[in-house]
C-alpha positions in Angstrom: 122.9 34.5 150.7 122.4 31.3 152.6 118.7 30.2 153.2 119.5 28.3 156.4 121.0 30.2 159.4 121.6 28.4 162.8 122.2 29.9 166.1 124.3 28.1 168.4 124.4 29.1 172.1 125.5 28.0 175.5 122.0 29.0 177.1 118.6 28.1 176.1 117.0 31.1 174.0 114.2 32.2 176.6 111.0 34.1 175.5 112.6 37.8 175.9 115.5 36.5 173.8 113.5 35.0 171.1 111.2 38.3 171.0 114.4 40.2 170.3 115.2 37.9 167.5 111.7 38.0 166.1 112.0 41.9 165.9 114.7 41.6 163.4 112.3 42.6 160.7 110.8 45.6 162.5 107.4 46.1 164.2 105.5 45.5 160.7 106.3 41.7 160.6 103.7 39.2 161.8 104.2 36.2 163.9 102.7 32.8 163.3 103.1 29.2 164.7 102.7 25.8 163.0 103.3 22.2 163.9 101.5 22.4 167.0 103.7 25.4 168.3 107.0 23.7 167.4 107.7 26.1 164.4 107.5 30.1 164.8 107.1 32.0 161.6 108.0 35.5 160.8 105.5 36.6 158.2 105.0 39.5 156.0 102.1 42.0 156.4 99.7 39.9 154.0 100.6 36.8 156.1 103.2 35.0 153.7 105.8 33.1 155.7 109.5 34.8 155.3 111.5 32.8 158.1 110.6 29.5 159.8 112.2 29.1 163.3 112.2 25.5 164.9 112.2 25.1 168.7 115.7 25.2 170.0 117.2 21.7 170.6 120.0 20.8 173.2 122.7 18.9 171.5 124.4 16.6 174.3 126.5 14.7 171.8 130.1 15.8 171.3 131.4 16.8 167.7 127.7 17.1 166.2 128.4 21.0 165.0 131.8 20.0 163.6 130.3 16.8 161.9 127.4 18.6 160.2 128.7 22.3 159.9 132.5 22.2 160.2 131.7 24.7 163.0 133.3 23.6 166.4 131.8 25.1 169.5 133.2 25.1 173.1 133.2 22.1 175.6 129.8 21.0 176.9 126.1 21.0 175.4 124.8 23.6 173.0 121.6 25.0 172.0 120.8 24.6 168.2 118.1 27.2 166.7 117.8 26.8 163.2 116.0 29.2 161.1 114.9 28.7 157.4 114.3 31.7 155.0 111.9 31.5 152.2 113.6 31.3 148.7 111.2 33.4 147.1 112.2 36.7 148.6 115.8 38.0 148.9 115.4 39.8 152.1 114.2 36.8 153.9 118.0 35.2 154.1 119.2 38.4 155.6 116.3 38.3 158.1 117.1 34.8 159.1 120.7 36.2 159.7 119.5 38.8 161.8 117.4 36.8 163.8 120.0 34.1 164.5 122.7 37.1 165.0 120.6 38.5 167.8 120.1 35.2 169.6 123.9 34.9 169.6 124.7 38.3 170.7 122.4 38.2 173.8 123.5 34.5 174.7 127.1 34.8 173.9 126.9 32.2 171.2 128.0 31.9 167.5 126.2 31.6 164.2 126.5 29.3 161.3 127.5 30.5 158.6 129.3 33.0 160.4 128.8 35.7 157.4 125.0 35.6 157.9 125.3 37.1 161.5 123.7 40.5 161.8 121.7 42.3 164.3 120.3 44.8 161.7 116.7 45.5 161.2 115.8 43.9 157.8 112.7 45.9 156.3 110.6 43.7 153.9 110.0 45.4 150.6 106.3 46.9 150.2 105.6 45.1 146.7 106.0 41.5 148.7 102.3 40.9 147.9 103.4 40.4 144.2 105.2 37.3 144.9 102.9 34.2 145.0 102.4 32.6 148.4 103.9 29.0 148.2 101.2 26.1 148.2 102.4 24.3 151.3 102.4 24.8 154.9 105.7 22.7 155.3 108.4 24.9 156.3 111.1 23.0 154.5 109.4 22.7 151.2 109.9 25.4 148.3 107.9 24.1 145.6 104.9 21.8 146.0 103.2 20.1 142.9 100.7 17.3 142.7 103.4 14.7 142.6 106.4 16.2 144.1 107.8 18.5 147.0 111.0 20.2 146.2 113.4 21.4 148.8 116.1 23.9 147.8 119.4 23.4 150.1 122.4 25.5 149.6 124.2 24.3 152.7 127.6 22.2 152.1 126.3 19.2 154.1 122.7 18.2 153.8 121.7 16.6 157.0 118.4 14.6 157.8 117.4 17.3 159.9 113.9 17.6 161.4 112.9 20.1 158.7 113.7 17.3 156.1 112.1 14.6 158.2 108.9 16.3 158.4 108.8 17.0 154.5 109.7 13.2 154.1 106.6 12.1 156.3 104.5 14.8 154.7 105.5 13.6 151.0 104.9 9.9 151.8 101.5 10.6 153.3 100.3 12.4 150.3 102.1 9.9 147.9 104.5 12.7 146.6 108.2 12.4 145.8 110.8 14.4 148.0 113.4 16.0 145.6 116.3 18.0 147.3 118.0 20.4 145.0 121.5 21.4 145.7 124.7 22.9 144.0 127.3 20.5 143.0 129.5 21.2 145.7 127.0 19.9 148.4 127.4 16.5 150.1 124.8 14.4 151.9 125.0 12.7 155.2 124.4 9.0 155.2 120.9 9.2 156.7 119.8 11.7 154.2 121.3 9.4 151.3 119.3 6.6 153.0 116.1 8.6 153.0 116.5 9.4 149.4 117.4 6.0 148.2 114.8 4.8 145.8 112.6 6.5 143.3 110.7 8.7 143.1 112.6 10.6 145.6 115.7 12.3 144.2 119.0 14.2 144.8 119.0 16.9 142.4 122.2 18.6 141.6 122.1 22.0 139.8 125.2 22.4 137.8 126.3 25.5 136.0 127.6 23.5 132.8 125.5 20.3 132.9 122.2 21.7 134.1 120.3 19.2 136.5 121.4 15.7 137.2 120.7 13.1 139.7 123.4 13.2 142.7 123.4 9.4 143.1 123.2 7.9 139.7 124.4 10.8 137.5 121.1 10.8 135.1 120.5 14.1 133.3 117.2 15.7 134.6 114.7 18.2 133.4 111.6 19.6 134.9 108.9 17.9 133.4 105.1 17.9 134.5 105.7 19.1 137.9 108.8 16.8 138.8 112.4 16.3 137.8 112.6 13.4 135.5 115.6 11.7 133.3 116.4 13.0 129.8 116.6 10.3 127.3 118.2 10.1 123.9 116.7 8.9 120.7 117.3 5.2 121.7 115.6 5.8 125.1 118.8 5.6 127.0 119.2 7.8 130.0 121.9 10.3 129.6 124.6 10.7 132.2 126.1 14.0 133.2 129.8 14.7 132.5 130.1 16.1 136.0 129.2 12.7 137.4 132.7 11.0 137.2 134.7 8.9 139.3 137.3 10.7 141.3 140.8 9.4 142.2 141.2 6.9 145.1 142.0 8.8 148.1 142.9 5.8 150.2 139.8 6.2 152.4 137.3 3.3 153.1 134.1 2.7 154.5 133.4 -0.7 156.4 129.7 -1.2 156.0 127.7 -3.8 158.2 123.9 -4.5 157.4 122.4 -6.7 159.8 118.9 -7.8 161.0 117.9 -9.0 164.4 114.6 -10.5 165.8 113.5 -10.5 169.4 110.4 -11.7 171.1 107.8 -8.9 171.8 107.7 -9.1 175.8 107.7 -6.5 178.3 111.5 -6.9 179.2 112.9 -6.3 175.8 115.6 -3.7 175.3 116.4 -2.6 171.9 119.6 -1.1 170.6 122.0 -3.7 172.3 122.9 -5.2 168.9 123.9 -1.9 167.7 125.8 -1.2 170.9 127.8 -4.5 170.6 128.7 -3.7 167.2 130.0 -0.4 168.2 132.0 -1.7 171.1 133.7 -4.4 168.8 134.7 -2.0 166.0 135.2 1.2 167.7 136.0 0.3 171.3 133.0 2.4 172.9 129.3 2.4 172.5 127.5 5.0 170.4 127.8 8.5 171.6 124.4 9.5 170.9 121.3 8.8 169.2 118.2 10.5 167.8 115.4 10.8 165.1 116.9 13.3 163.0 120.2 15.1 162.8 121.7 16.8 164.7 122.0 13.9 166.9 121.2 15.2 170.2 120.7 12.7 172.9 123.2 10.6 175.0 123.2 7.0 174.0 120.7 5.0 176.1 118.9 1.9 175.1 116.1 2.3 177.6 115.2 5.7 176.0 115.0 4.5 172.6 113.1 1.4 173.5 110.6 3.4 175.3 110.3 5.5 172.1 109.8 2.4 169.9 107.3 1.0 172.3 105.2 4.3 172.3 105.3 4.4 168.5 104.3 0.8 168.0 102.9 -0.8 165.8 104.3 1.9 163.5 107.8 1.5 162.9 110.5 3.9 164.1 113.7 5.1 162.4 116.7 6.2 164.4 120.3 7.7 164.0 123.1 6.7 166.3 126.7 8.4 166.0 129.9 7.4 167.2 132.7 9.3 169.2 134.3 12.3 167.2 137.6 10.7 167.0 136.4 7.9 164.8 133.8 8.4 162.4 130.7 5.8 162.8 127.4 6.3 162.0 124.3 4.0 161.9 120.6 4.1 161.2 118.0 1.5 162.6 114.5 0.8 161.6 112.5 -1.0 164.3 109.6 -3.1 163.1 106.7 -4.9 164.7 106.3 -8.1 163.0 104.1 -11.2 163.2 107.2 -13.0 164.3 108.4 -10.4 167.1 110.1 -7.1 166.9 112.9 -6.8 164.4 115.7 -4.3 164.0 117.2 -3.4 160.5 120.6 -1.8 161.2 123.1 -0.2 158.7 126.4 0.7 160.5 128.9 2.4 158.5 132.7 3.2 159.9 135.3 5.4 158.2 139.1 4.8 157.8 141.7 6.8 156.4 144.7 5.5 154.1 146.9 4.8 157.2 144.1 2.9 159.0 143.2 -0.5 158.6 139.6 -1.6 158.9 139.1 -4.3 161.5 138.0 -7.1 159.2 139.4 -9.6 161.5 136.8 -8.8 164.3 133.8 -9.5 162.2 133.5 -13.0 162.9 133.7 -12.5 166.7 131.1 -9.9 166.5 128.6 -12.1 164.4 129.2 -14.9 167.0 128.2 -12.5 170.0 125.0 -11.0 167.9 124.1 -14.5 167.4 124.4 -15.8 170.8 123.0 -12.6 172.5 121.0 -10.4 170.2 118.8 -12.5 167.9 120.8 -12.1 164.8 118.9 -13.2 161.4 121.4 -12.0 159.0 124.8 -10.1 158.9 126.3 -8.8 155.6 129.8 -6.8 155.6 131.4 -5.1 152.9 134.0 -2.6 152.2 134.1 0.3 149.9 136.4 3.0 148.6 134.6 6.4 150.0 135.1 9.1 152.2 136.4 8.6 155.7 133.9 11.2 157.0 131.0 9.3 155.8 129.4 11.9 153.6 128.4 11.4 150.1 129.4 13.8 147.1 127.8 14.1 143.8 130.2 11.9 142.0 130.5 8.2 141.0 131.7 6.1 143.8 132.8 2.5 143.3 130.3 0.1 144.8 131.0 -1.9 148.0 133.0 -5.1 147.8 131.5 -8.1 150.0 133.6 -9.2 152.8 131.6 -11.8 154.7 128.1 -13.1 155.3 126.6 -14.5 158.4 123.3 -16.5 159.0 122.0 -16.6 162.5 121.3 -20.0 164.1 117.6 -19.7 163.7 117.9 -18.7 160.1 120.2 -21.6 159.6 118.0 -24.1 160.9 115.1 -22.7 159.1 117.1 -23.2 155.7 118.6 -26.6 156.9 122.0 -26.6 158.4 123.3 -29.6 156.7 122.8 -27.9 153.1 123.6 -24.5 154.3 126.9 -25.6 155.3 127.7 -27.0 152.0 127.0 -24.7 149.1 128.1 -26.3 145.9 130.0 -23.6 144.7 131.6 -22.3 148.3 132.2 -20.8 150.3 132.6 -23.1 153.3 131.1 -21.6 156.3 132.6 -21.4 159.8 130.2 -22.8 162.5 129.8 -20.3 165.4 128.3 -21.1 168.7 126.8 -24.7 169.7 127.5 -27.4 167.5 124.0 -28.5 167.8 122.6 -25.2 166.3 125.3 -23.1 165.0 125.4 -19.8 163.2 127.2 -20.1 159.8 129.6 -17.3 158.9 130.9 -17.4 155.2 133.9 -15.6 154.2 133.7 -13.8 151.0 137.2 -11.9 150.6 139.0 -8.9 151.8 137.0 -6.3 150.2 139.2 -5.7 147.1 138.0 -8.3 144.6 134.7 -7.4 142.9 134.5 -11.1 142.0 133.0 -11.7 145.6 129.8 -10.4 144.3 129.3 -13.1 142.0 130.2 -15.8 144.9 127.7 -13.8 147.2 125.0 -14.0 144.7 125.5 -17.6 144.2 125.4 -18.3 147.7 122.3 -16.4 148.3 120.4 -18.1 145.4 121.5 -21.3 146.7 120.2 -20.5 150.2 116.9 -19.2 148.9 116.3 -22.3 147.0 117.1 -24.4 150.1 114.5 -22.3 152.1 
């Protein structure tokens, strides 16, 4: 039985509808609120939370339910109401399904996964008090130790939902690791992979034959001292799970752009325009939507995301942007207030099938516009063999191969344009923009020759030495 159940409805669940859902466990269940009222919990008679229900969100971006759930809905916006059941009590999963089923029945919606939907009253066993109360007030966390917060997810695609965002903020604030446990069939969205990149956070895969292993590195893991850690052999070498093997090349490709921009911190600053320009060049349209978590629910608006970043300053702001459904494109942006101004760290990934050609020829023109109009510092472009849908399986994927590197004109001037234009081992850059202060665009290959990494490393070492 699934632990997460989502009601997708064309109308917002009002108070009477929510009350009908909350009676899914009968009159003996209690109701509690957390997160300043944003989360409602169905509780056992002794107060332990059984199901946590997040406030409904209006998803106005087309294609999000298909991208994240494989569950298309009708035209127009949809209200997304997510319920997460406790993993400690079997009946909690059925209770979440009954809550969502009641909302969908009243509001003429649907439930994901469909088999979880019911409108039955789910009685809670009387011996529930024998089960220990979780030592955490964060709804997404299933196990909490002094060093680690463990989240158990059994959905096919693990997105960076507000549940997980909240768990990540909590673990960071308390100096803990966030470790997500999934079956081997699960995949991650790119925002989730980005959030888990770097220890001590981990994606822990529970395989029936190989036990536990890291879904990003393949390292065999075991539970030790309250956290998942690698298993070492007698020589101290980390073991790699047999299940973590490379799959045959399907012909799918991902074009990945990593860029940084810098802007003066003035009242007229509008953020998001560099990302919008990249989407326009490479997909022919601006982003379809943006948000601080998945599902991406807000229509694209540079003004709104600027207002959010300004309200959060000087703290950083992390955002997600998604493209139109017909062409997989997904970006994460981190807005930072620094002594030099306001910086945007952007990673944009675009997916292509075997019969589609990544637009490598458009990168130079994009770099020129980013430098001329949007404060480009650096742009690194690479190509990798990976899924067109931009999801991440628990398998060994080949690393990306460099395509090009661009220095914005300010960065080239700081390093020293004469020297930056003549690296001793190549490549020779193309000058972009005004001759007096050009940006420098270094071609590194077509994304098929791994030797491009050596060329790129030599180039960056040379530029660092000059700086």
